[in-house]
FIBANU-607490 format. One record per residue (C-alpha): residue in three letters; x, y, z. Coordinates in nm, 4 decimals, decimal comma. Layout:
% residues N
r_xx_yy_zz
ALA_X_Y_Z
...
END
This chain:
% residues 207
r_xx_yy_zz
MET_-6,6483_-5,6703_-2,0076
LYS_-6,5838_-5,3414_-1,8258
GLU_-6,2231_-5,2945_-1,7250
ALA_-6,1514_-5,2676_-1,3526
TYR_-5,9899_-4,9619_-1,2039
PHE_-5,8056_-4,9311_-0,8728
PRO_-5,7111_-4,6309_-0,6577
ILE_-5,3302_-4,6343_-0,6669
LYS_-5,1367_-4,3901_-0,4598
GLU_-4,7986_-4,4793_-0,6088
PHE_-4,5957_-4,7509_-0,7717
PHE_-4,2225_-4,7752_-0,7696
TYR_-3,9363_-5,0212_-0,8101
SER_-3,7157_-5,0532_-0,5000
LEU_-3,6051_-5,3063_-0,2440
GLN_-3,8321_-5,4719_0,0083
GLY_-3,7321_-5,3056_0,3301
GLU_-3,8860_-5,5255_0,5997
GLY_-4,0112_-5,8671_0,6877
PHE_-3,8863_-6,2063_0,5710
HIS_-3,8086_-6,0932_0,2158
SER_-3,6135_-5,7914_0,3273
GLY_-3,3498_-5,6945_0,0679
ILE_-3,5072_-5,8368_-0,2492
ALA_-3,5798_-5,6214_-0,5504
ALA_-3,9521_-5,5584_-0,5701
TYR_-4,2104_-5,3494_-0,7537
PHE_-4,4464_-5,1832_-0,5081
ILE_-4,8114_-5,1092_-0,5812
ARG_-4,9518_-4,8942_-0,3045
PHE_-5,3350_-4,8791_-0,2867
GLU_-5,5267_-4,5846_-0,1506
GLY_-5,7812_-4,6227_0,1258
CYS_-5,7549_-4,7309_0,4881
ASP_-6,0202_-4,7350_0,7570
ILE_-5,7864_-4,8519_1,0374
ARG_-5,5654_-4,5425_1,0587
CYS_-5,3084_-4,6215_1,3280
ASN_-5,1683_-4,3064_1,4866
TRP_-4,8097_-4,4195_1,4154
CYS_-4,8773_-4,5137_1,0501
ASP_-4,5936_-4,4070_0,8166
THR_-4,8112_-4,3998_0,5072
LYS_-5,0908_-4,1660_0,6162
TYR_-5,0784_-4,0047_0,2752
SER_-5,2429_-4,3204_0,1350
TRP_-5,5489_-4,3170_0,3638
LYS_-5,7747_-4,0992_0,1458
ILE_-5,9257_-4,2334_-0,1768
LYS_-5,9222_-3,9831_-0,4610
LYS_-6,1326_-4,0232_-0,7774
GLU_-5,8525_-3,8903_-0,9947
ASP_-5,6170_-4,1654_-0,8719
PHE_-5,8149_-4,4589_-1,0115
ILE_-5,6028_-4,6331_-1,2711
PRO_-5,7049_-4,9065_-1,5209
ILE_-5,5465_-5,2480_-1,4803
LYS_-5,3892_-5,2318_-1,8264
GLU_-5,1798_-4,9300_-1,7142
ILE_-5,0685_-5,1049_-1,3978
ILE_-4,9724_-5,4172_-1,5986
ALA_-4,7882_-5,2050_-1,8570
ASN_-4,5758_-5,0500_-1,5770
ILE_-4,4880_-5,3905_-1,4405
ARG_-4,3878_-5,5175_-1,7811
ARG_-4,1625_-5,2157_-1,8458
ASN_-3,9751_-5,2764_-1,5228
LYS_-3,9208_-5,6478_-1,5892
VAL_-3,9821_-5,7313_-1,2228
LYS_-4,0128_-6,0722_-1,0557
ASN_-4,1536_-5,9695_-0,7156
ILE_-4,4590_-5,7542_-0,6779
ILE_-4,5681_-5,6191_-0,3409
ILE_-4,9272_-5,4960_-0,3057
THR_-4,9610_-5,2744_-0,0063
GLY_-5,1417_-4,9671_0,1195
GLY_-5,3398_-4,8272_0,2771
GLU_-5,5320_-5,1475_0,3131
PRO_-5,5277_-5,3338_-0,0213
MET_-5,7740_-5,6046_0,0803
MET_-6,0507_-5,3453_0,0830
TRP_-6,0586_-5,4227_-0,2876
ASP_-6,1164_-5,7365_-0,4923
LEU_-5,7675_-5,7758_-0,6246
SER_-5,8372_-6,0839_-0,8408
PRO_-5,8626_-5,8937_-1,1746
LEU_-5,5258_-5,7376_-1,1075
THR_-5,3498_-6,0516_-0,9780
LYS_-5,4944_-6,2606_-1,2581
GLY_-5,3624_-6,0021_-1,5093
ILE_-5,0174_-6,0157_-1,3505
LYS_-5,0103_-6,3965_-1,3688
ASN_-5,1319_-6,3946_-1,7282
MET_-4,8254_-6,1966_-1,8293
GLY_-4,6373_-6,5248_-1,8066
LEU_-4,3280_-6,3598_-1,6528
GLY_-4,3302_-6,5800_-1,3450
CYS_-4,3940_-6,2865_-1,1082
LYS_-4,4472_-6,3609_-0,7406
ILE_-4,7249_-6,1567_-0,5833
HIS_-4,6935_-6,0506_-0,2162
VAL_-4,9687_-5,8760_-0,0239
GLU_-4,9263_-5,6881_0,3047
THR_-5,2533_-5,6505_0,4950
SER_-5,3975_-5,5933_0,8381
GLY_-5,6064_-5,9066_0,7853
SER_-5,9219_-5,7142_0,8732
TYR_-6,0728_-5,7917_0,5308
LEU_-6,1209_-6,1415_0,3934
ILE_-5,8243_-6,2785_0,1965
LYS_-5,9591_-6,4958_-0,0812
ASP_-5,7422_-6,4367_-0,3887
LYS_-5,5720_-6,7605_-0,4910
ASN_-5,3167_-6,5802_-0,7126
ILE_-5,1335_-6,4365_-0,4086
ASP_-4,8021_-6,6156_-0,3442
TRP_-4,7121_-6,4579_-0,0106
VAL_-4,9451_-6,3172_0,2551
THR_-4,8113_-6,0988_0,5342
ILE_-5,0590_-6,0042_0,8050
SER_-4,9676_-5,7138_1,0277
PRO_-5,2479_-5,7057_1,2899
LYS_-5,3721_-5,3805_1,4368
LYS_-5,5321_-5,3468_1,7757
ASN_-5,8098_-5,1105_1,6677
ARG_-5,9392_-5,3520_1,4002
LEU_-5,8307_-5,7120_1,4491
PRO_-5,7747_-5,9691_1,1698
LEU_-6,0726_-6,1860_1,0778
ASP_-6,0690_-6,5320_1,2373
GLU_-6,1168_-6,6833_0,8937
ASN_-5,7907_-6,5267_0,7724
TYR_-5,5998_-6,6901_1,0534
LYS_-5,7368_-7,0286_0,9423
LYS_-5,5911_-6,9792_0,5971
LYS_-5,2287_-7,0129_0,4899
ILE_-5,0449_-6,7141_0,6323
HIS_-4,6832_-6,6896_0,5355
GLU_-4,5801_-6,4167_0,7813
LEU_-4,7297_-6,2583_1,0887
LYS_-4,5527_-5,9222_1,1419
VAL_-4,6365_-5,7355_1,4556
ILE_-4,5303_-5,3744_1,5126
ILE_-4,3931_-5,3191_1,8627
PHE_-4,4308_-4,9767_2,0161
ASN_-4,4201_-5,0605_2,3864
GLU_-4,4057_-5,3589_2,6188
ASP_-4,7824_-5,4225_2,6010
ASP_-4,7424_-5,5086_2,2321
PHE_-4,5537_-5,8304_2,3171
LEU_-4,8719_-5,9671_2,4809
PHE_-5,0716_-5,8604_2,1759
ALA_-4,8232_-6,0337_1,9465
GLU_-4,8389_-6,3570_2,1397
LYS_-5,2179_-6,3589_2,1408
GLN_-5,2376_-6,2987_1,7685
SER_-4,9806_-6,5695_1,6971
SER_-5,1907_-6,8152_1,8934
PHE_-5,4729_-6,7801_1,6371
VAL_-5,2580_-6,8786_1,3402
LYS_-5,3632_-7,2282_1,2335
ASN_-5,0660_-7,3164_1,0186
LYS_-4,7919_-7,2280_1,2684
GLU_-4,5305_-7,4639_1,1298
ASN_-4,5176_-7,2762_0,7965
CYS_-4,5591_-6,9210_0,9221
ILE_-4,2825_-6,6712_0,9923
PHE_-4,3377_-6,4750_1,3132
SER_-4,1749_-6,1296_1,3043
LEU_-4,1539_-5,8430_1,5496
GLN_-4,0812_-5,5014_1,4072
PRO_-3,9902_-5,1909_1,6126
GLU_-4,2116_-4,8912_1,5545
TRP_-3,9771_-4,6457_1,3849
ASN_-4,0499_-4,3382_1,5994
ASN_-3,9816_-4,5369_1,9177
PHE_-3,6933_-4,7371_1,7786
ASN_-3,4120_-4,6553_2,0254
TYR_-3,6290_-4,7297_2,3256
ILE_-3,7969_-5,0475_2,2033
ILE_-3,5251_-5,2278_2,0027
PRO_-3,3257_-5,3540_2,3050
LYS_-3,6484_-5,4907_2,4544
ILE_-3,7347_-5,6670_2,1277
ILE_-3,3891_-5,8245_2,1110
THR_-3,4217_-5,9509_2,4670
TYR_-3,7710_-6,0813_2,3999
ILE_-3,6705_-6,2734_2,0869
LYS_-3,3766_-6,4337_2,2681
GLU_-3,6237_-6,5536_2,5301
ASN_-3,8907_-6,6434_2,2770
PRO_-3,7011_-6,7737_1,9663
LYS_-4,0089_-6,8497_1,7607
TRP_-3,9974_-6,4786_1,6732
ARG_-3,7500_-6,3068_1,4420
LEU_-3,6536_-5,9416_1,4047
SER_-3,7876_-5,7311_1,1191
LEU_-3,6140_-5,3966_1,0555
GLN_-3,7184_-5,1221_0,8170
ILE_-3,3917_-5,1091_0,6301
HIS_-3,5378_-4,8877_0,3624
LYS_-3,5596_-4,6125_0,6237
MET_-3,2068_-4,6812_0,7407
ILE_-3,0581_-4,6417_0,3940
ASN_-3,3071_-4,3738_0,2888
ILE_-3,4778_-4,5325_-0,0117
PRO_-3,8525_-4,5450_-0,0952
END
């Protein structure tokens, strides 16, 4: 059977800097490729897919094993552009008890059963698929740049089927942080189903 290759921009061991699992040690696998391309994206360097960056699964697995990690975060780019099942199955077959997290816009179908935690961060220019909202979503994380984004967040949250078991997070867009963070705090106090997500990795200057 031919081995699968994936376009990987980078992988590194750090702390999860945002969302519900903020602060935990995690091994990041950042995929190349994104066709959404938000103008405020902080990983624009991952948008373009380069032939020379395709890496065999066995190399990715070897890096995970060397770092002895327990939490793996697959991000991008947009990782769900790819069928991740050969990779996630390989990670699970290591027998190390690794938890696999995926961060996605939700604009591609999420169907991999080996994923332990799904975070959808919806984007206005390419909305999540309705079918993804019908699945088990662990966290809906909406980036807030201005006041209009609160309405967008509420509308997207209304589509989540399994609301009782989903974390709803609002995250200030980093370049507009000082302006928008007071408004987010006020909004969460008035709408307590939401919680605040901060990019602590940027605050303490780590990858």
